[in-house]
N, C-alpha and C positions, 0 to 999 in steps of 0.2 A: 663495497656496499651494493653497488648496482648489480654486480654479478650474483651476489647472494640473493638479493631480492628477486631478480629475474629468474633464478633457478627455482626458488620457492613458488613463484607464480606459474612457471611453465609446468613443472612436475605436479604441483598441487592441483592445478586446474585439470590437467589431462587425466590424472588418477581419479579425480572426482567425477569427471565425465564418464570414464570407463565403468566405475562402480555404480554410478547413477543409472546406467543402462541396465545392469543386473537388477538393481533395486526396483526400478519401475516395471520391468518385465515380470519379476517375481510377484509384485503386488497385483499386476494385471491378471495373472492366472491364479491368484489367491493362495500364494505360498507364504507361510509365516516367516517374516524376516526378523531375526533376533538381534542382529548387530550390523551396523554400517560403520566400517572402520577405514579411516585414512591413515595409512601406515600399518606396520606389522609389530608383533610383540605385545608386551603388557600395555595396558591402557595408561595414557598420560593424564587425560581428562576427558569428560564427556557428559552427556545428559540422556535421559530417557523420555521418549514421547510415545505413548501408546505401548505397543508390544516391542518396539525397536529401540535399542540403545545406540546412540550416535557418539562415536568416540574418535579421538586423535591418539594414535599409538606411538610408542617411542621410536621405533625404527621407521624412518620416513620413506623408504624405497618400496612402495607398493600400497596395497589396500585390499579389502575383501568385503563381501556381503555374506554374512553367516545366515544360512537358511535352515529351518527346521528339517530334520530328516536327512540332511546332507552333511552338515558340519560334523556331527558326532561320528559318522562313518568314515569320513575322509580326512580326518586329522587336522581340522581347523584349530583344535585345542592347542596344537603345537605353535600355531601362529599367534595365539593369544598369550602364550607363556604358561599354559597349564592344560590339563586334560579336561575334556568335556564330560559332564555327568550323563548317566543313563536317563531315558525318558520313554514314555509310552508312545507308540506310533499314532499319528493323527492324519485325518484326510487332507490337512493343509501342509503335510510334509512334502519336500521336494520329490522324493521317490514315489509318492502316492499319485503324482500327476502323470499325464500321458507323455509318451515319448516326444511328440511335437512340442508340447508345452515346455518340457525340460530343455529341448534343443533351443527353443526361442530364448529362454532365460539365460542359458550359457552363451549364446551368440550375441546377446544384446550389448555386452560391453564393447566388443569389437565393432559392432554396427554403430554404436554411439561415437567411438573414436573416428570412424570413417566419416560419419555425418558432420562431426566437428571440423575435420580437415576440409571437407567440401565447403562448409559454411565460411570457414576462415579464408580460403582461397577466393571464394566468390566476393567477399567483402573487400579483400585486398585488390582484386581485379577491378572492382567498381571504383575504389578510391584512387588507385594509381594509373589505371588504364594499362595499355601494353605498348611496348616498343617493338614495332614490326621488324621482321628480319630483313631490313633494307641495308645493303652494303654501301658504306660511305667511302671506303678506300680499299684498294687491292694492293698489297705490298709486292714490289718487284721481286722476281725470281722466287716467288712463293708457289706452293702447290695450287692455290687458287688461280694465280696468274697463268700457270701452265695449263690449267683445265679450261681457261677461257672465261672466267668470271670477270665482270665489269662493275665499276661504281654505278650505283643506281639499281642493280639487280635486286629483285624481291625474291627471297628464298621461301618457297612454299612447302617443301617436303624434303626429307632425308630418308632414303631407302623405303620410299612409299609411305612413310609416317609423316602426317601433317605437322608443319612447323608454324606456330602462331606468333612466336616472339623471338627476338634475337638471342635471348638467354637460353632458349631451348635448342637453337642451332648450335650454340657454343658447347652445351652439355653433350649433345649427340656426337659432335665432332671429337670432343675430348675423350670420349669412351672408345674411339676407333682409331688409335694410332696405327699407321701403315696398313690400314684396310682400305680397299677400293670401295667407295660409296657413291651411290647415285643421288644426285641432288636436283630437285625440281626447281626451276627458276622461271619467273615471269619477267620479261624484258620487252618494253615497247608493245605491251598487250599480246605478246606471243609467249607460249609456254615452251621452255627448253628443258632438256635433260642433260646435265653435265656430270662427268665422272671425275672424282678427285680422290687422291690418296693423301690423307693428313700426315704431315711430318711428325715423327716422334720427337717430343721435347721433354727433357727432364726439368721439373720444377720442384721447388722446396715446399712441402706441406707442413704448416705449423700444427696441423692436427696430429700427425703421426711423427713429427720431428724427423723427417727423412725426405728424400727425393722420391717423386713418383713420375711415371711416364704418362703423358697425355698427348692427344692429337691436336694439331693446329694446322689451319689451311692458309692463314695469312690475310685475314680480312678484318676490318673494323666496321662498327655499326654507323649508320647515318644519324648523327645526333639531332638533326633538324627536322627532317620530314618523316621520320619513322615512328612517331609517337602519337597515339590517339586515345581519347577517353572512350569508355564503354557505357552503354545503357545497362540497366539491370537485365534486360533480355539477352544482351551479349555477355554480361559478366557471369551469368549462371552457367552456360556451357564452357566458358573459359575457366572458371573455378573448378568445374567438374573435370575438365581435361587435365588441369594441373594436379589434381588429386590422383587421377589415374596414372599420370606420368610418374609420380613419386611412388605409387604402389608398384609399378613395373620396375622402376629403378631399384627399389629396395629388394624385390624378389631376384632381380638380376645379380645384385651384390651378394645376396645369400648364396646363390648358385656358384658365383665366382669364388666365394669364400670356401665352399665345400670342395670345389675342384682345384683350389690352390692358385687360381688366377689373381686373387686379391689377398693382400697381407692381413693376417690376424691382428696386426698392430693398428689397423684402421678401425677396429671395433672399439667403441668408446663407452664409458659409463657415466655416472652422475657428475664427476668432476669435469669431463669434457663437455657434457651438456651444459653445465654451469658456465664454462668459459664461452661457449658459443651463444648461450642465452644472454650473457652480458654484452657481447658484441652486438647481437641483434637489438637489444634494448637501447644501446647507445645510438644505433642507426635509425631508431624511430619506431613508432607503434606499429607501422605496417610491416616493417622487417621482422619485428618480434612476432606478430601474428602469423606471418608466413612461416617462420621457424617453428612455431607451435603446431601449425598444420603438418609440417614435415615430420616432427616428432610424434604427432598423433597417429600418422600413418604407420610409422615404425613400431609404435606401441601396439597397434592393432595386429600387425603381422607377427610380431614377437609372441603375442598371446595366442596366436593360432598354431604355434609349434606344438606337435603332439607329445608334450611333456606333462605328466600328471602334475597337478597344482595349477598349471596354466589352463586357460579356456580350451585350448586345442587338445589337452589331455582329457578333459571331461567330455569333449565332443567325440574323441576316440572311443571312450567308454560307451557312449550312447550309440555310436555307429556299430560297435561290436554287439551291443544288445539288440540292435535292429536286425543284424544279420543272423545272430545266434538264436534270437527269440527269447532270451532271458539275460538279465544283467549279470555282471561279474559278482562274485560273492563279496560280502563286506570285508572279509579278511584279505582278499586279493586286492581290493581297492585301497585298503589301508597300506598294504605293503608297497604297491606301486606308487601311491602318493608320497610315502616316505622316501622312496628312491628319487621321485621327481623333486622333492624338496631339497634333497642333498645336491642334485644336479643344479638347481637354481641357485642355491647358496654358493656352490662352486663357481658358477658363471659370474655371480656378483663379485666374488673375490678376484676372479681373473680380470674382469673389466676394470675394477677399481685399481688393481695392480698395474694394469696397462696405463690407466690415467696417471698414476703416480710416476711411472717410469718416463712418461712424456714431460713431466715437470722437472726431471733431473737434468 
């Protein structure tokens, strides 16, 4: 029950935040918004207020804002379970607005997800504080011992990248098995630079139900002296840094996925999100909020992929228009959007299949 409820909360809130960005931006530039939908497919229930119909649709994975002059041309009727009817052009149509205004409207969903992630990480940082990257113990015969690390060392950077908390140190090390890395250390008010090669260790991942290789250097955190609370002035940059860290990590993973360095089995869908949401919810409100921040970053980046139907596809259309001097024809946009819809449905089937195979 906790898992189901957590999944509904996580996906529902983040989809709502994304579509709210489109809705507010469209209203700001005076575009007629005909429908605000959470979910895809035929309407389950809803209500109308002013010119906009607010609905919950049957298929819960996604949502959309239907704008006049855009929906009819680009196949939103398929998402609603029926074709859209013809209408006369209006000054309040999406395509009647300037290129900057349309770019703002399309980008607003991604921006809202990123702003949500930043706000979530700021709140969590303020509530929980940070565990500084202070070393409590160095294991014998470990890479850290060979490199000269000592208990009490304060790790401040890895490969020139600032380290603010012990969990960041752990993540950066895990991503670099058997790679030589430079680590900045503060010891007795002196700044040192140590070079360490993380040992490759195989650990079982219950996410992909298989073993994965990670790097370890053989240190543990100092549970006593390495924790401090943050003021709001400190929590804001800390939360912003955490958001940027997850943006960079997500982009790196996509690059590794394309290059074959990461397994496609690591890509998860709604079932995996549900499992992880349930675990985060059981760990407490701050763990759940942090998890929502991570998923919000992933949702923002996913929507920037240049696939028609997604925001990135629409931005690609607008970029083409800016370079070419005129927009693609209605027929071209419809065809490309239909191809994009097939790709997205295929992706959904693939990740759900991936999720089911993990359960077997």
